[in-house]
C-alpha positions as CSV (number, residue, x, y, z in Angstrom):
1,M,18.5,8.7,12.5
2,S,14.7,8.1,12.2
3,K,12.3,6.0,14.2
4,Y,9.5,4.0,12.6
5,I,6.5,1.9,13.7
6,I,6.3,-1.3,11.6
7,T,3.2,-3.4,11.8
8,V,3.1,-6.9,10.4
9,N,0.3,-9.5,10.2
10,P,1.9,-12.9,10.8
11,H,-1.3,-14.7,9.6
12,G,-3.1,-12.7,6.9
13,G,-2.8,-12.2,3.2
14,T,0.1,-14.2,1.7
15,K,1.1,-15.3,5.2
16,K,4.7,-14.1,4.4
17,G,4.6,-11.1,6.7
18,L,7.3,-12.3,9.1
19,A,9.6,-13.5,6.3
20,I,9.3,-10.1,4.6
21,L,10.1,-8.4,8.0
22,E,13.2,-10.5,8.3
23,K,14.3,-9.3,4.8
24,V,13.7,-5.6,5.3
25,L,15.0,-5.2,8.9
26,P,18.6,-5.0,7.6
27,V,17.7,-2.0,5.5
28,F,16.6,-0.1,8.5
29,E,19.6,-1.2,10.5
30,S,22.0,-0.1,7.7
31,A,20.4,3.3,7.7
32,H,20.9,3.4,11.5
33,D,17.1,3.8,12.0
34,T,15.2,2.3,14.9
35,V,11.9,0.4,14.6
36,K,9.1,-0.6,16.9
37,I,7.6,-3.8,15.6
38,I,4.0,-4.6,16.3
39,E,2.4,-7.9,15.2
40,T,-1.3,-7.3,14.5
41,E,-3.6,-9.8,16.2
42,Y,-7.1,-9.3,14.5
43,A,-8.8,-7.8,11.6
44,G,-8.8,-4.0,12.0
45,H,-5.8,-4.0,14.4
46,A,-3.7,-1.8,12.1
47,R,-6.5,0.7,12.0
48,D,-6.8,0.7,15.8
49,L,-3.1,1.2,16.2
50,A,-3.0,4.1,13.7
51,S,-5.8,5.7,15.6
52,E,-4.6,5.2,19.2
53,L,-0.8,5.0,19.3
54,D,1.2,7.8,20.7
55,Y,3.0,9.3,17.7
56,D,5.5,11.3,19.7
57,S,9.1,10.6,18.6
58,Y,8.1,8.6,15.5
59,D,8.9,9.7,12.0
60,G,6.7,7.3,10.1
61,F,4.0,4.6,10.3
62,C,5.1,1.6,8.2
63,C,3.2,-1.5,7.5
64,I,3.9,-4.8,5.8
65,G,0.9,-5.7,3.7
66,G,-1.2,-4.6,0.7
67,D,-4.0,-2.3,-0.1
68,G,-6.2,-3.6,2.7
69,T,-3.5,-2.8,5.3
70,M,-2.9,0.7,3.8
71,H,-6.7,1.3,3.9
72,E,-6.8,0.4,7.6
73,V,-3.9,2.7,8.5
74,I,-5.4,5.7,6.6
75,N,-8.8,5.2,8.2
76,G,-7.2,4.9,11.6
77,M,-5.3,8.2,11.1
78,M,-8.3,10.0,9.8
79,T,-10.3,9.2,12.9
80,R,-7.7,10.2,15.5
81,T,-9.0,12.5,18.2
82,D,-5.8,14.6,18.1
83,D,-5.8,15.0,14.3
84,R,-2.2,14.0,14.1
85,K,-0.8,12.1,11.1
86,L,2.5,10.4,10.3
87,P,3.9,9.7,6.9
88,I,2.9,6.1,5.8
89,G,5.4,3.7,4.4
90,L,3.9,0.6,2.8
91,I,6.2,-2.4,2.5
92,T,4.9,-4.6,-0.3
93,G,3.3,-7.8,1.1
94,G,-0.2,-8.1,-0.3
95,T,-1.9,-9.9,-3.1
96,G,-3.1,-7.3,-5.5
97,N,-0.7,-4.4,-4.4
98,S,-2.5,-1.8,-6.6
99,F,-0.9,1.1,-4.8
100,M,2.6,-0.3,-5.1
101,H,2.0,-1.0,-8.7
102,D,1.4,2.7,-9.1
103,M,4.6,3.4,-7.2
104,D,6.5,0.9,-9.4
105,C,7.8,-0.8,-6.3
106,L,6.6,-4.4,-5.9
107,D,9.8,-5.6,-4.2
108,P,9.6,-5.2,-0.4
109,V,13.3,-4.6,0.1
110,N,13.1,-1.8,-2.5
111,A,10.1,-0.4,-0.6
112,A,12.1,-0.3,2.6
113,K,15.0,1.4,0.9
114,R,12.7,4.1,-0.3
115,I,11.3,4.6,3.2
116,V,14.7,5.1,4.8
117,T,15.5,7.9,2.4
118,G,12.9,9.9,4.2
119,R,11.4,11.3,1.0
120,R,7.8,12.2,1.3
121,R,4.9,12.8,-1.1
122,L,1.4,14.1,-0.5
123,I,-1.4,12.1,-2.0
124,D,-5.1,12.5,-2.3
125,I,-7.7,10.3,-0.6
126,F,-11.4,10.2,-0.9
127,R,-14.2,10.4,1.6
128,C,-17.1,8.0,1.2
129,E,-20.4,8.7,2.9
130,A,-22.1,5.3,2.6
131,D,-25.6,4.9,4.1
132,R,-24.7,7.3,6.9
133,A,-21.3,5.8,7.7
134,I,-18.0,7.4,6.8
135,Y,-15.1,5.6,5.2
136,Y,-11.8,6.9,3.7
137,G,-10.1,5.4,0.7
138,F,-7.0,5.9,-1.5
139,N,-7.4,3.2,-4.2
140,I,-10.9,2.6,-5.5
141,V,-14.6,2.7,-4.7
142,G,-16.6,0.4,-6.8
143,W,-20.2,-0.7,-7.3
144,G,-21.6,-3.4,-9.5
145,I,-19.2,-6.0,-11.1
146,P,-16.1,-4.8,-9.1
147,T,-17.9,-5.4,-5.8
148,D,-19.5,-8.7,-6.8
149,A,-16.2,-9.9,-8.3
150,N,-14.3,-9.0,-5.1
151,N,-16.8,-10.8,-3.0
152,L,-16.6,-13.9,-5.1
153,A,-12.7,-13.7,-5.2
154,E,-12.7,-14.1,-1.4
155,K,-14.2,-17.5,-1.9
156,L,-11.5,-18.3,-4.5
157,R,-8.4,-17.6,-2.4
158,W,-7.0,-21.0,-3.3
159,M,-6.5,-19.7,-6.8
160,G,-4.0,-17.0,-5.6
161,G,-3.7,-13.6,-7.4
162,Q,-5.6,-14.8,-10.5
163,R,-8.8,-15.2,-8.4
164,Y,-9.7,-11.5,-9.1
165,N,-9.6,-12.0,-12.9
166,V,-11.6,-15.3,-12.8
167,A,-14.2,-13.7,-10.5
168,A,-14.6,-10.8,-12.8
169,I,-15.2,-13.0,-15.8
170,I,-17.8,-15.1,-13.8
171,E,-19.6,-11.9,-12.8
172,V,-19.7,-10.7,-16.4
173,I,-21.3,-14.0,-17.5
174,R,-23.9,-13.7,-14.7
175,H,-25.0,-10.4,-16.3
176,R,-27.0,-9.2,-13.3
177,M,-29.4,-6.2,-13.5
178,R,-28.1,-3.1,-11.6
179,F,-30.4,-0.1,-11.9
180,A,-29.2,3.1,-10.3
181,R,-28.9,6.9,-10.6
182,V,-25.4,8.3,-10.8
183,E,-25.0,12.0,-10.1
184,I,-22.0,14.1,-11.3
185,D,-21.9,17.9,-10.9
186,G,-25.7,18.1,-10.6
187,N,-26.3,15.9,-13.7
188,I,-28.1,12.6,-13.2
189,I,-27.6,9.5,-15.3
190,G,-30.2,6.8,-14.7
191,A,-29.6,3.4,-16.3
192,D,-29.0,-0.4,-15.9
193,F,-25.2,-0.4,-15.3
194,G,-22.6,-3.0,-15.6
195,F,-20.5,-1.1,-13.0
196,V,-19.4,2.2,-11.7
197,I,-15.9,2.6,-10.3
198,G,-14.0,5.6,-9.0
199,C,-10.2,5.2,-9.1
200,N,-7.6,7.3,-7.3
201,T,-4.8,4.9,-8.5
202,I,-4.1,3.6,-12.0
203,H,-4.2,0.0,-10.9
204,T,-6.7,-2.3,-9.3
205,G,-7.1,-6.0,-8.8
206,K,-4.0,-7.9,-10.1
207,G,-2.3,-5.5,-12.3
208,M,-5.4,-4.1,-14.1
209,Q,-4.9,-0.6,-15.4
210,M,-8.4,0.4,-14.7
211,A,-7.8,4.1,-14.7
212,P,-4.7,4.7,-16.9
213,L,-5.0,8.5,-16.6
214,A,-5.3,8.6,-12.8
215,R,-2.8,10.6,-10.7
216,L,-2.5,10.3,-6.9
217,D,-2.2,14.0,-6.4
218,D,-4.4,15.8,-8.9
219,G,-7.4,16.3,-6.6
220,L,-9.6,14.2,-8.9
221,I,-11.0,10.7,-9.0
222,D,-11.2,8.9,-12.3
223,L,-14.7,7.7,-12.7
224,L,-15.6,4.9,-15.1
225,I,-19.3,4.4,-15.9
226,V,-20.2,1.3,-17.9
227,R,-23.8,0.9,-18.9
228,K,-25.0,-2.7,-19.2
229,V,-24.1,-4.2,-22.5
230,G,-24.1,-7.8,-23.8
231,R,-22.0,-10.5,-22.2
232,M,-19.8,-10.9,-25.2
233,K,-19.2,-7.1,-25.4
234,L,-18.1,-7.1,-21.7
235,L,-15.9,-10.2,-22.2
236,R,-14.2,-8.6,-25.1
237,L,-13.7,-5.4,-23.0
238,F,-12.2,-7.2,-20.1
239,P,-8.7,-8.0,-21.5
240,K,-8.3,-4.4,-22.5
241,I,-8.3,-3.4,-18.8
242,F,-4.8,-4.8,-18.3
243,S,-3.3,-2.3,-20.9
244,G,-5.8,0.6,-20.2
245,K,-7.1,0.5,-23.8
246,H,-10.7,-0.1,-22.5
247,I,-11.1,3.7,-21.9
248,G,-11.3,4.2,-25.7
249,D,-14.3,1.8,-26.0
250,P,-17.7,3.4,-26.6
251,A,-19.1,1.3,-23.8
252,V,-16.9,3.2,-21.2
253,D,-17.7,6.7,-20.0
254,Y,-14.5,7.9,-18.5
255,R,-14.5,11.2,-16.5
256,Q,-12.2,12.9,-14.0
257,V,-14.3,14.5,-11.2
258,S,-14.0,15.8,-7.7
259,E,-17.2,14.2,-6.4
260,F,-20.0,11.9,-7.4
261,S,-22.9,9.8,-5.9
262,I,-24.6,6.5,-6.7
263,K,-28.2,5.7,-5.7
264,P,-29.2,2.2,-6.8
265,E,-32.8,0.9,-6.5
266,D,-31.6,-1.7,-4.0
267,K,-29.0,-1.5,-1.2
268,N,-25.7,-3.0,-2.3
269,T,-22.4,-3.6,-0.6
270,L,-19.4,-1.5,-1.8
271,N,-15.9,-2.3,-2.8
272,I,-13.6,0.3,-1.1
273,D,-9.9,-0.3,-1.5
274,G,-10.6,-4.0,-2.2
275,E,-12.6,-4.3,1.1
276,M,-16.3,-5.1,1.2
277,L,-17.5,-2.1,3.2
278,G,-20.6,0.0,3.7
279,S,-23.6,0.0,1.4
280,T,-25.3,2.3,-1.1
281,P,-26.4,5.0,-1.5
282,I,-23.0,6.6,-1.5
283,R,-21.5,10.0,-2.0
284,V,-17.7,10.3,-2.7
285,T,-15.7,13.5,-2.2
286,M,-12.0,14.0,-2.9
287,M,-9.7,15.3,-0.2
288,P,-6.6,16.6,-2.1
289,K,-3.1,16.0,-0.7
290,E,-4.5,14.8,2.6
291,I,-1.9,12.0,3.4
292,E,1.8,11.8,3.3
293,V,3.6,8.7,2.1
294,L,7.2,7.6,2.3
295,V,8.3,6.9,-1.3
């Protein structure tokens, strides 16, 4: 018999947290596991809980939510003063659900069934040093179009999951100038970029296979560098992202690296795991097999 913490946000995301909780509780009961349910009350509460809760007697830290919730829990664990960690169980309840796309587990009941098996898997995370602040991520770190599109998508929540795709198309049409230096293994690329995105997962946004060769436990981050090209070229490239065929396009420089940095001419906000966090310049370093997940 195992004992789990389960956090649920009754108000955020799809606002289905409590309904999902009702569906998955019988799974834990059937496995004769016990749960401590905590309703989160404010943005960042899951992070604070992961950082401050007493982990004694618990076998896992589970959360109902999406990539943003997973991001909070990882950052909370990574900043604990006692350095303790619990395996994380994500119960699908977000909008984009990039991580659970990679896990091929978009149904919350199936996610709960996987958790109660007790199977564990070590995954990589990355450390972002962004303008003297430290953030941890497991999904993506993006600059340029991914950041601007995510920012716009927050204003288009009424469109549901498709808001990410619509926002990306709008940002392509805007065709902003983004001058920066990207450093990889001591080599510097200076250009006007469309975007630069580092991916630890295959998926981002709503089912986009941004990094089809990415693996969660290979110690590398898949880096996509797209120099600025014409609007029509970018618009033709965009649909290929859903199948992963964009990586064969000459406009896309696709690399697998252990660290990289971005130094734009201007300070820009970053997209870390779908959250608008920190600002450039940024240095990203991989942390292989740092976190355990219940799969």
